[in-house]
N, CA, C, O and CB atoms as a CASP TS submission, in Angstrom:
PFRMAT TS
TARGET T0000
AUTHOR 0000-0000-0000
METHOD Language model
MODEL 1
PARENT N/A
ATOM      1  N   MET     1     111.386  88.218  90.784  1.00  0.00           N
ATOM      2  CA  MET     1     110.378  87.997  89.766  1.00  0.00           C
ATOM      3  C   MET     1     111.059  88.042  88.399  1.00  0.00           C
ATOM      4  O   MET     1     111.642  89.056  88.015  1.00  0.00           O
ATOM      5  CB  MET     1     109.235  89.053  89.865  1.00  0.00           C
ATOM      6  N   LYS     2     110.976  86.953  87.687  1.00  0.00           N
ATOM      7  CA  LYS     2     111.602  86.878  86.372  1.00  0.00           C
ATOM      8  C   LYS     2     110.546  87.093  85.295  1.00  0.00           C
ATOM      9  O   LYS     2     109.463  86.510  85.344  1.00  0.00           O
ATOM     10  CB  LYS     2     112.317  85.518  86.176  1.00  0.00           C
ATOM     11  N   ILE     3     110.872  87.919  84.341  1.00  0.00           N
ATOM     12  CA  ILE     3     109.957  88.187  83.234  1.00  0.00           C
ATOM     13  C   ILE     3     110.286  87.227  82.100  1.00  0.00           C
ATOM     14  O   ILE     3     111.412  87.196  81.604  1.00  0.00           O
ATOM     15  CB  ILE     3     110.056  89.674  82.759  1.00  0.00           C
ATOM     16  N   GLU     4     109.305  86.459  81.704  1.00  0.00           N
ATOM     17  CA  GLU     4     109.495  85.486  80.631  1.00  0.00           C
ATOM     18  C   GLU     4     109.470  86.185  79.275  1.00  0.00           C
ATOM     19  O   GLU     4     108.801  87.202  79.090  1.00  0.00           O
ATOM     20  CB  GLU     4     108.411  84.390  80.691  1.00  0.00           C
ATOM     21  N   ARG     5     110.210  85.618  78.344  1.00  0.00           N
ATOM     22  CA  ARG     5     110.180  86.143  76.979  1.00  0.00           C
ATOM     23  C   ARG     5     108.942  85.626  76.262  1.00  0.00           C
ATOM     24  O   ARG     5     108.451  84.534  76.546  1.00  0.00           O
ATOM     25  CB  ARG     5     111.462  85.749  76.205  1.00  0.00           C
ATOM     26  N   ILE     6     108.452  86.424  75.336  1.00  0.00           N
ATOM     27  CA  ILE     6     107.303  86.042  74.521  1.00  0.00           C
ATOM     28  C   ILE     6     107.828  85.690  73.135  1.00  0.00           C
ATOM     29  O   ILE     6     108.436  86.531  72.473  1.00  0.00           O
ATOM     30  CB  ILE     6     106.225  87.191  74.454  1.00  0.00           C
ATOM     31  N   TYR     7     107.600  84.462  72.693  1.00  0.00           N
ATOM     32  CA  TYR     7     108.030  84.033  71.365  1.00  0.00           C
ATOM     33  C   TYR     7     106.827  84.037  70.436  1.00  0.00           C
ATOM     34  O   TYR     7     105.853  83.319  70.665  1.00  0.00           O
ATOM     35  CB  TYR     7     108.691  82.623  71.412  1.00  0.00           C
ATOM     36  N   LEU     8     106.896  84.846  69.388  1.00  0.00           N
ATOM     37  CA  LEU     8     105.790  84.999  68.448  1.00  0.00           C
ATOM     38  C   LEU     8     106.251  84.657  67.041  1.00  0.00           C
ATOM     39  O   LEU     8     107.445  84.672  66.744  1.00  0.00           O
ATOM     40  CB  LEU     8     105.226  86.428  68.495  1.00  0.00           C
ATOM     41  N   SER     9     105.292  84.351  66.183  1.00  0.00           N
ATOM     42  CA  SER     9     105.614  84.150  64.771  1.00  0.00           C
ATOM     43  C   SER     9     106.065  85.489  64.186  1.00  0.00           C
ATOM     44  O   SER     9     105.778  86.534  64.768  1.00  0.00           O
ATOM     45  CB  SER     9     104.382  83.573  63.981  1.00  0.00           C
ATOM     46  N   PRO    10     106.762  85.482  63.053  1.00  0.00           N
ATOM     47  CA  PRO    10     107.276  86.744  62.500  1.00  0.00           C
ATOM     48  C   PRO    10     106.200  87.801  62.254  1.00  0.00           C
ATOM     49  O   PRO    10     106.426  88.978  62.536  1.00  0.00           O
ATOM     50  CB  PRO    10     107.989  86.469  61.212  1.00  0.00           C
ATOM     51  N   ILE    11     105.050  87.412  61.740  1.00  0.00           N
ATOM     52  CA  ILE    11     103.994  88.401  61.465  1.00  0.00           C
ATOM     53  C   ILE    11     103.414  88.936  62.763  1.00  0.00           C
ATOM     54  O   ILE    11     103.200  90.141  62.895  1.00  0.00           O
ATOM     55  CB  ILE    11     102.874  87.781  60.601  1.00  0.00           C
ATOM     56  N   ALA    12     103.156  88.052  63.729  1.00  0.00           N
ATOM     57  CA  ALA    12     102.613  88.488  65.018  1.00  0.00           C
ATOM     58  C   ALA    12     103.611  89.376  65.756  1.00  0.00           C
ATOM     59  O   ALA    12     103.221  90.361  66.383  1.00  0.00           O
ATOM     60  CB  ALA    12     102.245  87.272  65.887  1.00  0.00           C
ATOM     61  N   ALA    13     104.903  89.031  65.682  1.00  0.00           N
ATOM     62  CA  ALA    13     105.922  89.857  66.335  1.00  0.00           C
ATOM     63  C   ALA    13     105.991  91.235  65.682  1.00  0.00           C
ATOM     64  O   ALA    13     106.142  92.242  66.375  1.00  0.00           O
ATOM     65  CB  ALA    13     107.302  89.169  66.273  1.00  0.00           C
ATOM     66  N   TYR    14     105.883  91.287  64.365  1.00  0.00           N
ATOM     67  CA  TYR    14     105.895  92.570  63.662  1.00  0.00           C
ATOM     68  C   TYR    14     104.715  93.436  64.096  1.00  0.00           C
ATOM     69  O   TYR    14     104.885  94.620  64.386  1.00  0.00           O
ATOM     70  CB  TYR    14     105.860  92.349  62.138  1.00  0.00           C
ATOM     71  N   LEU    15     103.518  92.846  64.142  1.00  0.00           N
ATOM     72  CA  LEU    15     102.329  93.608  64.545  1.00  0.00           C
ATOM     73  C   LEU    15     102.412  94.046  66.006  1.00  0.00           C
ATOM     74  O   LEU    15     102.045  95.173  66.336  1.00  0.00           O
ATOM     75  CB  LEU    15     101.062  92.773  64.323  1.00  0.00           C
ATOM     76  N   PHE    16     102.889  93.166  66.877  1.00  0.00           N
ATOM     77  CA  PHE    16     103.020  93.507  68.291  1.00  0.00           C
ATOM     78  C   PHE    16     104.019  94.639  68.481  1.00  0.00           C
ATOM     79  O   PHE    16     103.778  95.561  69.259  1.00  0.00           O
ATOM     80  CB  PHE    16     103.449  92.281  69.103  1.00  0.00           C
ATOM     81  N   ARG    17     105.148  94.569  67.766  1.00  0.00           N
ATOM     82  CA  ARG    17     106.147  95.641  67.865  1.00  0.00           C
ATOM     83  C   ARG    17     105.623  96.945  67.287  1.00  0.00           C
ATOM     84  O   ARG    17     105.941  98.018  67.800  1.00  0.00           O
ATOM     85  CB  ARG    17     107.432  95.238  67.147  1.00  0.00           C
ATOM     86  N   LEU    18     104.829  96.872  66.231  1.00  0.00           N
ATOM     87  CA  LEU    18     104.227  98.077  65.662  1.00  0.00           C
ATOM     88  C   LEU    18     103.294  98.744  66.668  1.00  0.00           C
ATOM     89  O   LEU    18     103.321  99.963  66.838  1.00  0.00           O
ATOM     90  CB  LEU    18     103.463  97.739  64.373  1.00  0.00           C
ATOM     91  N   ILE    19     102.469  97.938  67.331  1.00  0.00           N
ATOM     92  CA  ILE    19     101.563  98.489  68.346  1.00  0.00           C
ATOM     93  C   ILE    19     102.360  99.091  69.504  1.00  0.00           C
ATOM     94  O   ILE    19     102.012 100.163  69.998  1.00  0.00           O
ATOM     95  CB  ILE    19     100.602  97.394  68.871  1.00  0.00           C
ATOM     96  N   LEU    20     103.422  98.413  69.940  1.00  0.00           N
ATOM     97  CA  LEU    20     104.257  98.955  71.014  1.00  0.00           C
ATOM     98  C   LEU    20     104.908 100.268  70.599  1.00  0.00           C
ATOM     99  O   LEU    20     104.964 101.208  71.392  1.00  0.00           O
ATOM    100  CB  LEU    20     105.332  97.944  71.415  1.00  0.00           C
ATOM    101  N   LEU    21     105.403 100.343  69.361  1.00  0.00           N
ATOM    102  CA  LEU    21     106.012 101.591  68.893  1.00  0.00           C
ATOM    103  C   LEU    21     105.003 102.728  68.855  1.00  0.00           C
ATOM    104  O   LEU    21     105.330 103.856  69.225  1.00  0.00           O
ATOM    105  CB  LEU    21     106.621 101.396  67.510  1.00  0.00           C
ATOM    106  N   LEU    22     103.781 102.448  68.412  1.00  0.00           N
ATOM    107  CA  LEU    22     102.746 103.481  68.406  1.00  0.00           C
ATOM    108  C   LEU    22     102.414 103.928  69.825  1.00  0.00           C
ATOM    109  O   LEU    22     102.243 105.123  70.069  1.00  0.00           O
ATOM    110  CB  LEU    22     101.481 102.968  67.706  1.00  0.00           C
ATOM    111  N   LEU    23     102.322 102.991  70.760  1.00  0.00           N
ATOM    112  CA  LEU    23     102.031 103.326  72.150  1.00  0.00           C
ATOM    113  C   LEU    23     103.151 104.154  72.770  1.00  0.00           C
ATOM    114  O   LEU    23     102.889 105.148  73.446  1.00  0.00           O
ATOM    115  CB  LEU    23     101.810 102.058  72.964  1.00  0.00           C
ATOM    116  N   VAL    24     104.399 103.748  72.541  1.00  0.00           N
ATOM    117  CA  VAL    24     105.538 104.490  73.081  1.00  0.00           C
ATOM    118  C   VAL    24     105.636 105.867  72.430  1.00  0.00           C
ATOM    119  O   VAL    24     105.942 106.848  73.109  1.00  0.00           O
ATOM    120  CB  VAL    24     106.848 103.704  72.867  1.00  0.00           C
ATOM    121  N   GLY    25     105.383 105.953  71.132  1.00  0.00           N
ATOM    122  CA  GLY    25     105.418 107.248  70.453  1.00  0.00           C
ATOM    123  C   GLY    25     104.361 108.195  70.969  1.00  0.00           C
ATOM    124  O   GLY    25     104.635 109.374  71.194  1.00  0.00           O
ATOM    125  N   TRP    26     103.147 107.688  71.159  1.00  0.00           N
ATOM    126  CA  TRP    26     102.066 108.531  71.681  1.00  0.00           C
ATOM    127  C   TRP    26     102.366 108.979  73.106  1.00  0.00           C
ATOM    128  O   TRP    26     102.163 110.143  73.451  1.00  0.00           O
ATOM    129  CB  TRP    26     100.726 107.778  71.637  1.00  0.00           C
ATOM    130  N   SER    27     102.847 108.059  73.926  1.00  0.00           N
ATOM    131  CA  SER    27     103.143 108.393  75.311  1.00  0.00           C
ATOM    132  C   SER    27     104.305 109.383  75.397  1.00  0.00           C
ATOM    133  O   SER    27     104.290 110.276  76.244  1.00  0.00           O
ATOM    134  CB  SER    27     103.466 107.125  76.108  1.00  0.00           C
ATOM    135  N   SER    28     105.302 109.239  74.539  1.00  0.00           N
ATOM    136  CA  SER    28     106.412 110.199  74.508  1.00  0.00           C
ATOM    137  C   SER    28     105.929 111.577  74.088  1.00  0.00           C
ATOM    138  O   SER    28     106.372 112.586  74.637  1.00  0.00           O
ATOM    139  CB  SER    28     107.515 109.720  73.556  1.00  0.00           C
ATOM    140  N   TYR    29     105.030 111.625  73.126  1.00  0.00           N
ATOM    141  CA  TYR    29     104.454 112.901  72.703  1.00  0.00           C
ATOM    142  C   TYR    29     103.720 113.577  73.865  1.00  0.00           C
ATOM    143  O   TYR    29     103.847 114.785  74.065  1.00  0.00           O
ATOM    144  CB  TYR    29     103.493 112.690  71.514  1.00  0.00           C
ATOM    145  N   VAL    30     102.952 112.793  74.629  1.00  0.00           N
ATOM    146  CA  VAL    30     102.224 113.354  75.770  1.00  0.00           C
ATOM    147  C   VAL    30     103.195 113.883  76.816  1.00  0.00           C
ATOM    148  O   VAL    30     102.976 114.961  77.370  1.00  0.00           O
ATOM    149  CB  VAL    30     101.296 112.295  76.395  1.00  0.00           C
ATOM    150  N   VAL    31     104.272 113.140  77.097  1.00  0.00           N
ATOM    151  CA  VAL    31     105.262 113.588  78.083  1.00  0.00           C
ATOM    152  C   VAL    31     105.912 114.885  77.630  1.00  0.00           C
ATOM    153  O   VAL    31     106.033 115.821  78.420  1.00  0.00           O
ATOM    154  CB  VAL    31     106.337 112.507  78.309  1.00  0.00           C
ATOM    155  N   ILE    32     106.332 114.956  76.374  1.00  0.00           N
ATOM    156  CA  ILE    32     106.971 116.176  75.869  1.00  0.00           C
ATOM    157  C   ILE    32     105.999 117.341  75.906  1.00  0.00           C
ATOM    158  O   ILE    32     106.378 118.449  76.285  1.00  0.00           O
ATOM    159  CB  ILE    32     107.491 115.967  74.436  1.00  0.00           C
ATOM    160  N   ASP    33     104.754 117.109  75.521  1.00  0.00           N
ATOM    161  CA  ASP    33     103.746 118.163  75.542  1.00  0.00           C
ATOM    162  C   ASP    33     103.489 118.654  76.962  1.00  0.00           C
ATOM    163  O   ASP    33     103.371 119.858  77.190  1.00  0.00           O
ATOM    164  CB  ASP    33     102.447 117.666  74.916  1.00  0.00           C
ATOM    165  N   LEU    34     103.400 117.734  77.912  1.00  0.00           N
ATOM    166  CA  LEU    34     103.171 118.133  79.302  1.00  0.00           C
ATOM    167  C   LEU    34     104.332 118.936  79.859  1.00  0.00           C
ATOM    168  O   LEU    34     104.125 119.947  80.529  1.00  0.00           O
ATOM    169  CB  LEU    34     102.933 116.912  80.167  1.00  0.00           C
ATOM    170  N   VAL    35     105.552 118.492  79.586  1.00  0.00           N
ATOM    171  CA  VAL    35     106.724 119.188  80.123  1.00  0.00           C
ATOM    172  C   VAL    35     106.858 120.575  79.513  1.00  0.00           C
ATOM    173  O   VAL    35     107.172 121.531  80.221  1.00  0.00           O
ATOM    174  CB  VAL    35     107.998 118.376  79.866  1.00  0.00           C
ATOM    175  N   VAL    36     106.628 120.699  78.220  1.00  0.00           N
ATOM    176  CA  VAL    36     106.793 121.992  77.552  1.00  0.00           C
ATOM    177  C   VAL    36     105.690 122.969  77.933  1.00  0.00           C
ATOM    178  O   VAL    36     105.966 124.140  78.196  1.00  0.00           O
ATOM    179  CB  VAL    36     106.815 121.806  76.042  1.00  0.00           C
ATOM    180  N   ASN    37     104.454 122.508  77.966  1.00  0.00           N
ATOM    181  CA  ASN    37     103.336 123.434  78.140  1.00  0.00           C
ATOM    182  C   ASN    37     102.866 123.615  79.570  1.00  0.00           C
ATOM    183  O   ASN    37     102.343 124.678  79.903  1.00  0.00           O
ATOM    184  CB  ASN    37     102.203 122.977  77.329  1.00  0.00           C
ATOM    185  N   GLU    38     103.031 122.622  80.427  1.00  0.00           N
ATOM    186  CA  GLU    38     102.445 122.706  81.756  1.00  0.00           C
ATOM    187  C   GLU    38     103.445 122.414  82.858  1.00  0.00           C
ATOM    188  O   GLU    38     103.048 121.971  83.935  1.00  0.00           O
ATOM    189  CB  GLU    38     101.289 121.761  81.865  1.00  0.00           C
ATOM    190  N   PHE    39     104.708 122.643  82.630  1.00  0.00           N
ATOM    191  CA  PHE    39     105.712 122.256  83.618  1.00  0.00           C
ATOM    192  C   PHE    39     105.538 123.034  84.916  1.00  0.00           C
ATOM    193  O   PHE    39     105.339 124.249  84.903  1.00  0.00           O
ATOM    194  CB  PHE    39     107.118 122.475  83.061  1.00  0.00           C
ATOM    195  N   GLU    40     105.614 122.321  86.033  1.00  0.00           N
ATOM    196  CA  GLU    40     105.550 122.840  87.399  1.00  0.00           C
ATOM    197  C   GLU    40     104.196 123.412  87.785  1.00  0.00           C
ATOM    198  O   GLU    40     104.120 124.183  88.741  1.00  0.00           O
ATOM    199  CB  GLU    40     106.583 123.889  87.579  1.00  0.00           C
ATOM    200  N   GLN    41     103.147 123.072  87.095  1.00  0.00           N
ATOM    201  CA  GLN    41     101.819 123.447  87.577  1.00  0.00           C
ATOM    202  C   GLN    41     101.363 122.347  88.523  1.00  0.00           C
ATOM    203  O   GLN    41     101.319 121.182  88.128  1.00  0.00           O
ATOM    204  CB  GLN    41     100.795 123.651  86.389  1.00  0.00           C
ATOM    205  N   PRO    42     101.024 122.687  89.760  1.00  0.00           N
ATOM    206  CA  PRO    42     100.731 121.639  90.736  1.00  0.00           C
ATOM    207  C   PRO    42      99.477 120.832  90.430  1.00  0.00           C
ATOM    208  O   PRO    42      99.436 119.635  90.716  1.00  0.00           O
ATOM    209  CB  PRO    42     100.596 122.245  92.086  1.00  0.00           C
ATOM    210  N   GLN    43      98.459 121.454  89.857  1.00  0.00           N
ATOM    211  CA  GLN    43      97.217 120.742  89.561  1.00  0.00           C
ATOM    212  C   GLN    43      96.799 121.028  88.129  1.00  0.00           C
ATOM    213  O   GLN    43      96.943 122.149  87.640  1.00  0.00           O
ATOM    214  CB  GLN    43      96.094 121.147  90.547  1.00  0.00           C
ATOM    215  N   THR    44      96.293 120.029  87.478  1.00  0.00           N
ATOM    216  CA  THR    44      95.735 120.180  86.144  1.00  0.00           C
ATOM    217  C   THR    44      94.270 119.789  86.225  1.00  0.00           C
ATOM    218  O   THR    44      93.937 118.746  86.787  1.00  0.00           O
ATOM    219  CB  THR    44      96.506 119.311  85.087  1.00  0.00           C
ATOM    220  N   ILE    45      93.405 120.603  85.678  1.00  0.00           N
ATOM    221  CA  ILE    45      91.981 120.284  85.698  1.00  0.00           C
ATOM    222  C   ILE    45      91.600 119.758  84.324  1.00  0.00           C
ATOM    223  O   ILE    45      91.769 120.440  83.313  1.00  0.00           O
ATOM    224  CB  ILE    45      91.115 121.530  86.086  1.00  0.00           C
ATOM    225  N   LYS    46      91.085 118.538  84.303  1.00  0.00           N
ATOM    226  CA  LYS    46      90.716 117.903  83.047  1.00  0.00           C
ATOM    227  C   LYS    46      89.332 117.300  83.235  1.00  0.00           C
ATOM    228  O   LYS    46      89.137 116.452  84.105  1.00  0.00           O
ATOM    229  CB  LYS    46      91.765 116.816  82.613  1.00  0.00           C
ATOM    230  N   TRP    47      88.397 117.720  82.446  1.00  0.00           N
ATOM    231  CA  TRP    47      87.005 117.266  82.520  1.00  0.00           C
ATOM    232  C   TRP    47      86.412 117.478  83.915  1.00  0.00           C
ATOM    233  O   TRP    47      85.598 116.681  84.383  1.00  0.00           O
ATOM    234  CB  TRP    47      86.914 115.788  82.136  1.00  0.00           C
ATOM    235  N   GLY    48      86.831 118.557  84.566  1.00  0.00           N
ATOM    236  CA  GLY    48      86.297 118.879  85.883  1.00  0.00           C
ATOM    237  C   GLY    48      86.910 118.091  87.022  1.00  0.00           C
ATOM    238  O   GLY    48      86.436 118.184  88.154  1.00  0.00           O
ATOM    239  N   ILE    49      87.964 117.310  86.749  1.00  0.00           N
ATOM    240  CA  ILE    49      88.609 116.502  87.783  1.00  0.00           C
ATOM    241  C   ILE    49      90.022 117.031  87.980  1.00  0.00           C
ATOM    242  O   ILE    49      90.748 117.248  87.011  1.00  0.00           O
ATOM    243  CB  ILE    49      88.623 114.980  87.400  1.00  0.00           C
ATOM    244  N   GLU    50      90.412 117.238  89.235  1.00  0.00           N
ATOM    245  CA  GLU    50      91.773 117.692  89.509  1.00  0.00           C
ATOM    246  C   GLU    50      92.720 116.495  89.471  1.00  0.00           C
ATOM    247  O   GLU    50      92.455 115.455  90.074  1.00  0.00           O
ATOM    248  CB  GLU    50      91.853 118.417  90.885  1.00  0.00           C
ATOM    249  N   ILE    51      93.820 116.662  88.757  1.00  0.00           N
ATOM    250  CA  ILE    51      94.808 115.596  88.594  1.00  0.00           C
ATOM    251  C   ILE    51      96.152 116.131  89.070  1.00  0.00           C
ATOM    252  O   ILE    51      96.514 117.268  88.767  1.00  0.00           O
ATOM    253  CB  ILE    51      94.889 115.103  87.101  1.00  0.00           C
ATOM    254  N   ASP    52      96.882 115.322  89.807  1.00  0.00           N
ATOM    255  CA  ASP    52      98.229 115.702  90.203  1.00  0.00           C
ATOM    256  C   ASP    52      99.128 115.625  88.967  1.00  0.00           C
ATOM    257  O   ASP    52      99.212 114.580  88.321  1.00  0.00           O
ATOM    258  CB  ASP    52      98.763 114.782  91.357  1.00  0.00           C
ATOM    259  N   PHE    53      99.794 116.728  88.642  1.00  0.00           N
ATOM    260  CA  PHE    53     100.579 116.825  87.411  1.00  0.00           C
ATOM    261  C   PHE    53     101.682 115.771  87.364  1.00  0.00           C
ATOM    262  O   PHE    53     101.865 115.114  86.339  1.00  0.00           O
ATOM    263  CB  PHE    53     101.187 118.219  87.281  1.00  0.00           C
ATOM    264  N   TYR    54     102.422 115.602  88.473  1.00  0.00           N
ATOM    265  CA  TYR    54     103.574 114.711  88.446  1.00  0.00           C
ATOM    266  C   TYR    54     103.167 113.240  88.365  1.00  0.00           C
ATOM    267  O   TYR    54     103.866 112.449  87.732  1.00  0.00           O
ATOM    268  CB  TYR    54     104.429 114.939  89.674  1.00  0.00           C
ATOM    269  N   SER    55     102.060 112.860  88.986  1.00  0.00           N
ATOM    270  CA  SER    55     101.626 111.465  88.855  1.00  0.00           C
ATOM    271  C   SER    55     101.137 111.190  87.432  1.00  0.00           C
ATOM    272  O   SER    55     101.346 110.098  86.904  1.00  0.00           O
ATOM    273  CB  SER    55     100.507 111.145  89.878  1.00  0.00           C
ATOM    274  N   TYR    56     100.490 112.172  86.814  1.00  0.00           N
ATOM    275  CA  TYR    56     100.049 112.033  85.422  1.00  0.00           C
ATOM    276  C   TYR    56     101.259 111.907  84.495  1.00  0.00           C
ATOM    277  O   TYR    56     101.261 111.090  83.575  1.00  0.00           O
ATOM    278  CB  TYR    56      99.172 113.242  85.001  1.00  0.00           C
ATOM    279  N   LEU    57     102.288 112.722  84.746  1.00  0.00           N
ATOM    280  CA  LEU    57     103.510 112.679  83.947  1.00  0.00           C
ATOM    281  C   LEU    57     104.236 111.345  84.136  1.00  0.00           C
ATOM    282  O   LEU    57     104.677 110.737  83.161  1.00  0.00           O
ATOM    283  CB  LEU    57     104.437 113.847  84.322  1.00  0.00           C
ATOM    284  N   MET    58     104.361 110.893  85.372  1.00  0.00           N
ATOM    285  CA  MET    58     105.081 109.652  85.647  1.00  0.00           C
ATOM    286  C   MET    58     104.350 108.437  85.079  1.00  0.00           C
ATOM    287  O   MET    58     104.985 107.441  84.731  1.00  0.00           O
ATOM    288  CB  MET    58     105.280 109.483  87.151  1.00  0.00           C
ATOM    289  N   ARG    59     103.032 108.508  84.982  1.00  0.00           N
ATOM    290  CA  ARG    59     102.272 107.410  84.371  1.00  0.00           C
ATOM    291  C   ARG    59     102.701 107.222  82.922  1.00  0.00           C
ATOM    292  O   ARG    59     102.885 106.092  82.469  1.00  0.00           O
ATOM    293  CB  ARG    59     100.747 107.682  84.449  1.00  0.00           C
ATOM    294  N   HIS    60     102.860 108.316  82.198  1.00  0.00           N
ATOM    295  CA  HIS    60     103.262 108.213  80.794  1.00  0.00           C
ATOM    296  C   HIS    60     104.737 107.845  80.658  1.00  0.00           C
ATOM    297  O   HIS    60     105.110 107.149  79.713  1.00  0.00           O
ATOM    298  CB  HIS    60     102.986 109.529  80.067  1.00  0.00           C
ATOM    299  N   VAL    61     105.574 108.293  81.574  1.00  0.00           N
ATOM    300  CA  VAL    61     106.981 107.884  81.556  1.00  0.00           C
ATOM    301  C   VAL    61     107.085 106.378  81.805  1.00  0.00           C
ATOM    302  O   VAL    61     107.893 105.701  81.170  1.00  0.00           O
ATOM    303  CB  VAL    61     107.799 108.671  82.621  1.00  0.00           C
ATOM    304  N   ALA    62     106.274 105.854  82.720  1.00  0.00           N
ATOM    305  CA  ALA    62     106.275 104.413  82.991  1.00  0.00           C
ATOM    306  C   ALA    62     105.827 103.625  81.766  1.00  0.00           C
ATOM    307  O   ALA    62     106.398 102.576  81.468  1.00  0.00           O
ATOM    308  CB  ALA    62     105.365 104.090  84.183  1.00  0.00           C
ATOM    309  N   VAL    63     104.815 104.111  81.054  1.00  0.00           N
ATOM    310  CA  VAL    63     104.369 103.437  79.825  1.00  0.00           C
ATOM    311  C   VAL    63     105.501 103.417  78.807  1.00  0.00           C
ATOM    312  O   VAL    63     105.706 102.410  78.129  1.00  0.00           O
ATOM    313  CB  VAL    63     103.119 104.140  79.228  1.00  0.00           C
ATOM    314  N   ASP    64     106.240 104.522  78.693  1.00  0.00           N
ATOM    315  CA  ASP    64     107.386 104.571  77.780  1.00  0.00           C
ATOM    316  C   ASP    64     108.438 103.528  78.146  1.00  0.00           C
ATOM    317  O   ASP    64     108.888 102.766  77.291  1.00  0.00           O
ATOM    318  CB  ASP    64     108.014 105.967  77.790  1.00  0.00           C
ATOM    319  N   LEU    65     108.822 103.497  79.408  1.00  0.00           N
ATOM    320  CA  LEU    65     109.891 102.592  79.827  1.00  0.00           C
ATOM    321  C   LEU    65     109.484 101.124  79.700  1.00  0.00           C
ATOM    322  O   LEU    65     110.272 100.301  79.233  1.00  0.00           O
ATOM    323  CB  LEU    65     110.292 102.892  81.262  1.00  0.00           C
ATOM    324  N   ILE    66     108.275 100.798  80.108  1.00  0.00           N
ATOM    325  CA  ILE    66     107.807  99.411  79.994  1.00  0.00           C
ATOM    326  C   ILE    66     107.681  99.004  78.529  1.00  0.00           C
ATOM    327  O   ILE    66     108.035  97.883  78.165  1.00  0.00           O
ATOM    328  CB  ILE    66     106.453  99.233  80.713  1.00  0.00           C
ATOM    329  N   GLY    67     107.182  99.904  77.691  1.00  0.00           N
ATOM    330  CA  GLY    67     107.060  99.604  76.267  1.00  0.00           C
ATOM    331  C   GLY    67     108.406  99.376  75.609  1.00  0.00           C
ATOM    332  O   GLY    67     108.559  98.446  74.818  1.00  0.00           O
ATOM    333  N   LEU    68     109.386 100.214  75.924  1.00  0.00           N
ATOM    334  CA  LEU    68     110.721 100.030  75.352  1.00  0.00           C
ATOM    335  C   LEU    68     111.373  98.744  75.855  1.00  0.00           C
ATOM    336  O   LEU    68     112.038  98.042  75.093  1.00  0.00           O
ATOM    337  CB  LEU    68     111.609 101.229  75.685  1.00  0.00           C
ATOM    338  N   TYR    69     111.183  98.439  77.138  1.00  0.00           N
ATOM    339  CA  TYR    69     111.732  97.193  77.677  1.00  0.00           C
ATOM    340  C   TYR    69     111.129  95.985  76.958  1.00  0.00           C
ATOM    341  O   TYR    69     111.847  95.063  76.570  1.00  0.00           O
ATOM    342  CB  TYR    69     111.469  97.097  79.196  1.00  0.00           C
ATOM    343  N   MET    70     109.821  95.998  76.787  1.00  0.00           N
ATOM    344  CA  MET    70     109.174  94.885  76.079  1.00  0.00           C
ATOM    345  C   MET    70     109.634  94.811  74.636  1.00  0.00           C
ATOM    346  O   MET    70     109.831  93.721  74.099  1.00  0.00           O
ATOM    347  CB  MET    70     107.653  95.026  76.132  1.00  0.00           C
ATOM    348  N   LEU    71     109.807  95.963  74.006  1.00  0.00           N
ATOM    349  CA  LEU    71     110.207  96.000  72.607  1.00  0.00           C
ATOM    350  C   LEU    71     111.580  95.370  72.402  1.00  0.00           C
ATOM    351  O   LEU    71     111.786  94.626  71.444  1.00  0.00           O
ATOM    352  CB  LEU    71     110.209  97.434  72.100  1.00  0.00           C
ATOM    353  N   PHE    72     112.519  95.665  73.297  1.00  0.00           N
ATOM    354  CA  PHE    72     113.889  95.210  73.093  1.00  0.00           C
ATOM    355  C   PHE    72     114.223  93.879  73.769  1.00  0.00           C
ATOM    356  O   PHE    72     115.079  93.145  73.274  1.00  0.00           O
ATOM    357  CB  PHE    72     114.824  96.250  73.586  1.00  0.00           C
ATOM    358  N   PHE    73     113.563  93.548  74.894  1.00  0.00           N
ATOM    359  CA  PHE    73     114.008  92.387  75.662  1.00  0.00           C
ATOM    360  C   PHE    73     112.976  91.280  75.825  1.00  0.00           C
ATOM    361  O   PHE    73     113.356  90.152  76.139  1.00  0.00           O
ATOM    362  CB  PHE    73     114.434  92.831  76.996  1.00  0.00           C
ATOM    363  N   VAL    74     111.692  91.545  75.627  1.00  0.00           N
ATOM    364  CA  VAL    74     110.679  90.529  75.919  1.00  0.00           C
ATOM    365  C   VAL    74     110.187  89.839  74.657  1.00  0.00           C
ATOM    366  O   VAL    74     110.098  88.612  74.628  1.00  0.00           O
ATOM    367  CB  VAL    74     109.506  91.154  76.651  1.00  0.00           C
ATOM    368  N   VAL    75     109.867  90.591  73.619  1.00  0.00           N
ATOM    369  CA  VAL    75     109.283  90.012  72.409  1.00  0.00           C
ATOM    370  C   VAL    75     110.390  89.439  71.525  1.00  0.00           C
ATOM    371  O   VAL    75     111.294  90.161  71.102  1.00  0.00           O
ATOM    372  CB  VAL    75     108.459  91.074  71.630  1.00  0.00           C
ATOM    373  N   LYS    76     110.312  88.150  71.255  1.00  0.00           N
ATOM    374  CA  LYS    76     111.281  87.470  70.395  1.00  0.00           C
ATOM    375  C   LYS    76     110.537  86.759  69.272  1.00  0.00           C
ATOM    376  O   LYS    76     109.362  86.422  69.408  1.00  0.00           O
ATOM    377  CB  LYS    76     112.145  86.462  71.209  1.00  0.00           C
ATOM    378  N   VAL    77     111.233  86.536  68.162  1.00  0.00           N
ATOM    379  CA  VAL    77     110.631  85.869  67.003  1.00  0.00           C
ATOM    380  C   VAL    77     110.910  84.375  67.087  1.00  0.00           C
ATOM    381  O   VAL    77     112.046  83.950  67.298  1.00  0.00           O
ATOM    382  CB  VAL    77     111.179  86.457  65.667  1.00  0.00           C
ATOM    383  N   LYS    78     109.846  83.583  66.916  1.00  0.00           N
ATOM    384  CA  LYS    78     109.974  82.128  66.904  1.00  0.00           C
ATOM    385  C   LYS    78     110.545  81.715  65.553  1.00  0.00           C
ATOM    386  O   LYS    78     110.049  82.144  64.511  1.00  0.00           O
ATOM    387  CB  LYS    78     108.596  81.428  67.175  1.00  0.00           C
ATOM    388  N   ARG    79     111.565  80.901  65.565  1.00  0.00           N
ATOM    389  CA  ARG    79     112.195  80.487  64.305  1.00  0.00           C
ATOM    390  C   ARG    79     111.890  79.055  63.992  1.00  0.00           C
ATOM    391  O   ARG    79     112.339  78.538  62.970  1.00  0.00           O
ATOM    392  CB  ARG    79     113.693  80.687  64.358  1.00  0.00           C
TER
END
């Protein structure tokens, strides 16, 4: 499966990269907060629902990795 590059105008690329940076920053903050405050707790209860800690953590790590990949390799500026 080949991932195609996205070619955007300079303003659209700037806005898209800004949104990606905000998403990656927020997700990184959540990962750091989870690791520091709740590390190795098997279950986390949030709004009355039990959540597996490691799947919740890996979800945010995946958002970080996909966001960084898109930021550096997928989004290109149309010239």
